[in-house]
N, CA, C and O atoms as a GROMACS GRO file, in nm:
protein
  304
    1MET      N    1   9.024  11.314  11.330
    1MET     CA    2   9.014  11.179  11.280
    1MET      C    3   9.143  11.104  11.308
    1MET      O    4   9.248  11.134  11.251
    2SER      N    5   9.134  11.011  11.391
    2SER     CA    6   9.251  10.929  11.423
    2SER      C    7   9.249  10.803  11.340
    2SER      O    8   9.143  10.749  11.308
    3ILE      N    9   9.367  10.755  11.304
    3ILE     CA   10   9.378  10.632  11.225
    3ILE      C   11   9.321  10.514  11.303
    3ILE      O   12   9.273  10.418  11.244
    4LYS      N   13   9.328  10.522  11.436
    4LYS     CA   14   9.277  10.413  11.520
    4LYS      C   15   9.124  10.407  11.516
    4LYS      O   16   9.065  10.301  11.540
    5ASN      N   17   9.061  10.519  11.488
    5ASN     CA   18   8.916  10.526  11.492
    5ASN      C   19   8.848  10.498  11.358
    5ASN      O   20   8.727  10.480  11.352
    6HIS      N   21   8.925  10.495  11.252
    6HIS     CA   22   8.866  10.480  11.119
    6HIS      C   23   8.938  10.372  11.040
    6HIS      O   24   9.061  10.363  11.042
    7LYS      N   25   8.860  10.291  10.972
    7LYS     CA   26   8.918  10.189  10.886
    7LYS      C   27   8.972  10.256  10.759
    7LYS      O   28   8.906  10.342  10.701
    8LEU      N   29   9.091  10.216  10.718
    8LEU     CA   30   9.150  10.272  10.596
    8LEU      C   31   9.092  10.198  10.477
    8LEU      O   32   9.111  10.078  10.460
    9THR      N   33   9.020  10.272  10.393
    9THR     CA   34   8.949  10.207  10.284
    9THR      C   35   8.982  10.264  10.146
    9THR      O   36   8.949  10.201  10.045
   10LYS      N   37   9.043  10.378  10.138
   10LYS     CA   38   9.070  10.439  10.008
   10LYS      C   39   9.220  10.442   9.982
   10LYS      O   40   9.300  10.460  10.073
   11LYS      N   41   9.256  10.423   9.855
   11LYS     CA   42   9.397  10.429   9.815
   11LYS      C   43   9.416  10.550   9.726
   11LYS      O   44   9.331  10.583   9.643
   12LEU      N   45   9.530  10.615   9.743
   12LEU     CA   46   9.568  10.726   9.657
   12LEU      C   47   9.699  10.690   9.589
   12LEU      O   48   9.786  10.627   9.650
   13GLN      N   49   9.712  10.728   9.465
   13GLN     CA   50   9.837  10.703   9.394
   13GLN      C   51   9.911  10.835   9.378
   13GLN      O   52   9.851  10.936   9.342
   14VAL      N   53  10.039  10.833   9.406
   14VAL     CA   54  10.121  10.952   9.395
   14VAL      C   55  10.239  10.921   9.305
   14VAL      O   56  10.307  10.820   9.324
   15LEU      N   57  10.263  11.007   9.209
   15LEU     CA   58  10.378  10.990   9.121
   15LEU      C   59  10.486  11.088   9.163
   15LEU      O   60  10.461  11.208   9.174
   16LEU      N   61  10.606  11.036   9.185
   16LEU     CA   62  10.720  11.117   9.227
   16LEU      C   63  10.838  11.089   9.137
   16LEU      O   64  10.848  10.982   9.076
   17THR      N   65  10.927  11.186   9.128
   17THR     CA   66  11.052  11.163   9.055
   17THR      C   67  11.142  11.076   9.141
   17THR      O   68  11.118  11.058   9.260
   18GLU      N   69  11.246  11.022   9.081
   18GLU     CA   70  11.343  10.941   9.155
   18GLU      C   71  11.407  11.024   9.267
   18GLU      O   72  11.428  10.973   9.378
   19ASP      N   73  11.437  11.150   9.238
   19ASP     CA   74  11.496  11.237   9.339
   19ASP      C   75  11.401  11.258   9.457
   19ASP      O   76  11.444  11.259   9.573
   20GLU      N   77  11.273  11.275   9.429
   20GLU     CA   78  11.175  11.294   9.536
   20GLU      C   79  11.160  11.168   9.621
   20GLU      O   80  11.147  11.176   9.743
   21VAL      N   81  11.163  11.053   9.556
   21VAL     CA   82  11.157  10.926   9.629
   21VAL      C   83  11.279  10.912   9.719
   21VAL      O   84  11.268  10.870   9.834
   22ASP      N   85  11.395  10.948   9.667
   22ASP     CA   86  11.517  10.944   9.747
   22ASP      C   87  11.506  11.038   9.868
   22ASP      O   88  11.548  11.002   9.978
   23GLU      N   89  11.450  11.157   9.846
   23GLU     CA   90  11.433  11.253   9.956
   23GLU      C   91  11.339  11.198  10.063
   23GLU      O   92  11.366  11.212  10.182
   24VAL      N   93  11.229  11.137  10.020
   24VAL     CA   94  11.134  11.079  10.115
   24VAL      C   95  11.201  10.969  10.195
   24VAL      O   96  11.189  10.964  10.318
   25ASN      N   97  11.272  10.881  10.128
   25ASN     CA   98  11.343  10.773  10.198
   25ASN      C   99  11.446  10.827  10.295
   25ASN      O  100  11.463  10.774  10.405
   26ARG      N  101  11.517  10.932  10.255
   26ARG     CA  102  11.616  10.993  10.342
   26ARG      C  103  11.550  11.052  10.467
   26ARG      O  104  11.602  11.038  10.578
   27LEU      N  105  11.436  11.119  10.449
   27LEU     CA  106  11.362  11.174  10.563
   27LEU      C  107  11.319  11.064  10.660
   27LEU      O  108  11.332  11.078  10.781
   28ILE      N  109  11.270  10.956  10.604
   28ILE     CA  110  11.224  10.843  10.688
   28ILE      C  111  11.341  10.786  10.767
   28ILE      O  112  11.329  10.762  10.887
   29LEU      N  113  11.453  10.764  10.699
   29LEU     CA  114  11.571  10.708  10.767
   29LEU      C  115  11.628  10.805  10.871
   29LEU      O  116  11.668  10.762  10.979
   30ASN      N  117  11.631  10.934  10.840
   30ASN     CA  118  11.681  11.032  10.936
   30ASN      C  119  11.594  11.036  11.060
   30ASN      O  120  11.645  11.040  11.172
   31ASP      N  121  11.461  11.034  11.042
   31ASP     CA  122  11.369  11.032  11.156
   31ASP      C  123  11.393  10.908  11.242
   31ASP      O  124  11.392  10.917  11.365
   32ALA      N  125  11.413  10.795  11.178
   32ALA     CA  126  11.435  10.670  11.252
   32ALA      C  127  11.566  10.676  11.331
   32ALA      O  128  11.572  10.631  11.446
   33ILE      N  129  11.669  10.730  11.270
   33ILE     CA  130  11.798  10.741  11.339
   33ILE      C  131  11.787  10.837  11.456
   33ILE      O  132  11.833  10.806  11.566
   34ILE      N  133  11.729  10.952  11.435
   34ILE     CA  134  11.715  11.052  11.541
   34ILE      C  135  11.633  10.998  11.658
   34ILE      O  136  11.670  11.016  11.774
   35ASN      N  137  11.523  10.930  11.626
   35ASN     CA  138  11.433  10.880  11.730
   35ASN      C  139  11.470  10.739  11.779
   35ASN      O  140  11.405  10.685  11.868
   36GLN      N  141  11.575  10.682  11.720
   36GLN     CA  142  11.619  10.546  11.754
   36GLN      C  143  11.504  10.446  11.747
   36GLN      O  144  11.481  10.367  11.838
   37THR      N  145  11.432  10.453  11.635
   37THR     CA  146  11.320  10.362  11.611
   37THR      C  147  11.337  10.298  11.473
   37THR      O  148  11.424  10.338  11.395
   38ARG      N  149  11.253  10.199  11.446
   38ARG     CA  150  11.254  10.138  11.312
   38ARG      C  151  11.193  10.236  11.212
   38ARG      O  152  11.101  10.310  11.246
   39PRO      N  153  11.245  10.238  11.090
   39PRO     CA  154  11.185  10.324  10.988
   39PRO      C  155  11.040  10.283  10.958
   39PRO      O  156  11.008  10.164  10.955
   40VAL      N  157  10.955  10.381  10.937
   40VAL     CA  158  10.817  10.353  10.900
   40VAL      C  159  10.811  10.328  10.750
   40VAL      O  160  10.905  10.361  10.678
   41SER      N  161  10.703  10.270  10.704
   41SER     CA  162  10.687  10.249  10.560
   41SER      C  163  10.664  10.383  10.491
   41SER      O  164  10.620  10.480  10.554
   42VAL      N  165  10.693  10.388  10.363
   42VAL     CA  166  10.668  10.510  10.285
   42VAL      C  167  10.520  10.546  10.293
   42VAL      O  168  10.485  10.663  10.307
   43SER      N  169  10.434  10.446  10.284
   43SER     CA  170  10.290  10.469  10.292
   43SER      C  171  10.251  10.534  10.424
   43SER      O  172  10.173  10.630  10.426
   44ALA      N  173  10.303  10.482  10.534
   44ALA     CA  174  10.272  10.538  10.666
   44ALA      C  175  10.327  10.680  10.679
   44ALA      O  176  10.262  10.767  10.738
   45PHE      N  177  10.445  10.704  10.623
   45PHE     CA  178  10.506  10.837  10.630
   45PHE      C  179  10.422  10.938  10.552
   45PHE      O  180  10.393  11.047  10.601
   46ILE      N  181  10.384  10.902  10.430
   46ILE     CA  182  10.303  10.991  10.346
   46ILE      C  183  10.167  11.014  10.411
   46ILE      O  184  10.116  11.127  10.411
   47ARG      N  185  10.106  10.908  10.465
   47ARG     CA  186   9.978  10.921  10.535
   47ARG      C  187   9.989  11.022  10.649
   47ARG      O  188   9.902  11.107  10.667
   48SER      N  189  10.098  11.011  10.725
   48SER     CA  190  10.120  11.103  10.837
   48SER      C  191  10.135  11.247  10.788
   48SER      O  192  10.079  11.339  10.849
   49LEU      N  193  10.208  11.267  10.680
   49LEU     CA  194  10.224  11.401  10.623
   49LEU      C  195  10.088  11.460  10.581
   49LEU      O  196  10.059  11.576  10.607
   50ILE      N  197  10.008  11.378  10.516
   50ILE     CA  198   9.877  11.424  10.471
   50ILE      C  199   9.788  11.459  10.591
   50ILE      O  200   9.721  11.562  10.590
   51GLN      N  201   9.789  11.373  10.692
   51GLN     CA  202   9.708  11.399  10.811
   51GLN      C  203   9.752  11.527  10.881
   51GLN      O  204   9.668  11.607  10.923
   52LYS      N  205   9.883  11.547  10.894
   52LYS     CA  206   9.934  11.670  10.957
   52LYS      C  207   9.895  11.793  10.875
   52LYS      O  208   9.858  11.896  10.931
   53GLU      N  209   9.905  11.781  10.744
   53GLU     CA  210   9.869  11.892  10.656
   53GLU      C  211   9.720  11.925  10.669
   53GLU      O  212   9.683  12.042  10.676
   54LEU      N  213   9.636  11.824  10.672
   54LEU     CA  214   9.493  11.847  10.687
   54LEU      C  215   9.462  11.913  10.821
   54LEU      O  216   9.378  12.003  10.828
   55GLN      N  217   9.529  11.868  10.926
   55GLN     CA  218   9.509  11.928  11.058
   55GLN      C  219   9.556  12.073  11.061
   55GLN      O  220   9.490  12.159  11.118
   56SER      N  221   9.671  12.099  11.000
   56SER     CA  222   9.723  12.236  11.002
   56SER      C  223   9.634  12.330  10.922
   56SER      O  224   9.615  12.446  10.959
   57ASN      N  225   9.578  12.281  10.812
   57ASN     CA  226   9.488  12.364  10.732
   57ASN      C  227   9.360  12.392  10.807
   57ASN      O  228   9.303  12.501  10.795
   58SER      N  229   9.313  12.296  10.884
   58SER     CA  230   9.189  12.317  10.958
   58SER      C  231   9.208  12.417  11.072
   58SER      O  232   9.112  12.477  11.119
   59ARG      N  233   9.332  12.434  11.117
   59ARG     CA  234   9.364  12.532  11.222
   59ARG      C  235   9.401  12.667  11.164
   59ARG      O  236   9.426  12.762  11.238
   60GLY      N  237   9.404  12.677  11.033
   60GLY     CA  238   9.436  12.804  10.970
   60GLY      C  239   9.584  12.832  10.954
   60GLY      O  240   9.622  12.945  10.922
   61GLU      N  241   9.668  12.734  10.975
   61GLU     CA  242   9.811  12.755  10.956
   61GLU      C  243   9.840  12.767  10.807
   61GLU      O  244   9.784  12.695  10.725
   62GLN      N  245   9.930  12.858  10.774
   62GLN     CA  246   9.958  12.885  10.633
   62GLN      C  247  10.070  12.800  10.576
   62GLN      O  248  10.067  12.764  10.458
   63GLU      N  249  10.169  12.767  10.657
   63GLU     CA  250  10.285  12.698  10.602
   63GLU      C  251  10.262  12.548  10.593
   63GLU      O  252  10.210  12.487  10.686
   64SER      N  253  10.299  12.490  10.483
   64SER     CA  254  10.281  12.348  10.459
   64SER      C  255  10.384  12.266  10.535
   64SER      O  256  10.503  12.298  10.533
   65ILE      N  257  10.340  12.161  10.603
   65ILE     CA  258  10.430  12.071  10.673
   65ILE      C  259  10.519  11.998  10.573
   65ILE      O  260  10.637  11.974  10.599
   66VAL      N  261  10.463  11.963  10.461
   66VAL     CA  262  10.542  11.894  10.358
   66VAL      C  263  10.656  11.984  10.312
   66VAL      O  264  10.770  11.937  10.300
   67LYS      N  265  10.628  12.111  10.288
   67LYS     CA  266  10.733  12.202  10.243
   67LYS      C  267  10.841  12.218  10.349
   67LYS      O  268  10.959  12.226  10.316
   68LYS      N  269  10.802  12.222  10.476
   68LYS     CA  270  10.901  12.233  10.583
   68LYS      C  271  10.994  12.113  10.583
   68LYS      O  272  11.116  12.128  10.596
   69HIS      N  273  10.939  11.992  10.568
   69HIS     CA  274  11.022  11.873  10.566
   69HIS      C  275  11.116  11.871  10.447
   69HIS      O  276  11.233  11.836  10.461
   70ILE      N  277  11.067  11.908  10.330
   70ILE     CA  278  11.150  11.911  10.211
   70ILE      C  279  11.261  12.014  10.226
   70ILE      O  280  11.376  11.988  10.192
   71ASN      N  281  11.226  12.133  10.279
   71ASN     CA  282  11.327  12.238  10.299
   71ASN      C  283  11.432  12.196  10.400
   71ASN      O  284  11.550  12.225  10.381
   72LYS      N  285  11.392  12.127  10.506
   72LYS     CA  286  11.489  12.077  10.604
   72LYS      C  287  11.586  11.981  10.538
   72LYS      O  288  11.706  11.984  10.564
   73LEU      N  289  11.532  11.895  10.453
   73LEU     CA  290  11.617  11.797  10.384
   73LEU      C  291  11.716  11.867  10.290
   73LEU      O  292  11.832  11.829  10.282
   74LYS      N  293  11.668  11.969  10.220
   74LYS     CA  294  11.755  12.040  10.126
   74LYS      C  295  11.868  12.112  10.200
   74LYS      O  296  11.976  12.130  10.144
   75GLU      N  297  11.843  12.154  10.323
   75GLU     CA  298  11.946  12.223  10.402
   75GLU      C  299  12.057  12.129  10.447
   75GLU      O  300  12.168  12.174  10.475
   76LYS      N  301  12.028  12.000  10.454
   76LYS     CA  302  12.127  11.902  10.503
   76LYS      C  303  12.232  11.871  10.402
   76LYS      O  304  12.322  11.791  10.428
   0.00000   0.00000   0.00000
C-alpha cells in the first residue's frame, strides 16, 4: 500500500512524553541534516515508521523499526 495510491482518511492519536517528543524531533532533524533535505513533519515521520513496521511484520521480520530508531538515538 503506497501513500500515493490511497487517500488518507483516518486519524490516529498518539500520546507521548515530552522526552519522547524531543527524541522524535531529534530523529527528524538528524535525518534532514544527514540527507541534506528539509525536515519532514512529525505526522509524516510517524506515518513512515508505522508503514515500515507494517511492511516488516508482513515479511516476518522480528525486530521493530521503531525500536531501532529509538536505540540509535539513545546511543548518540
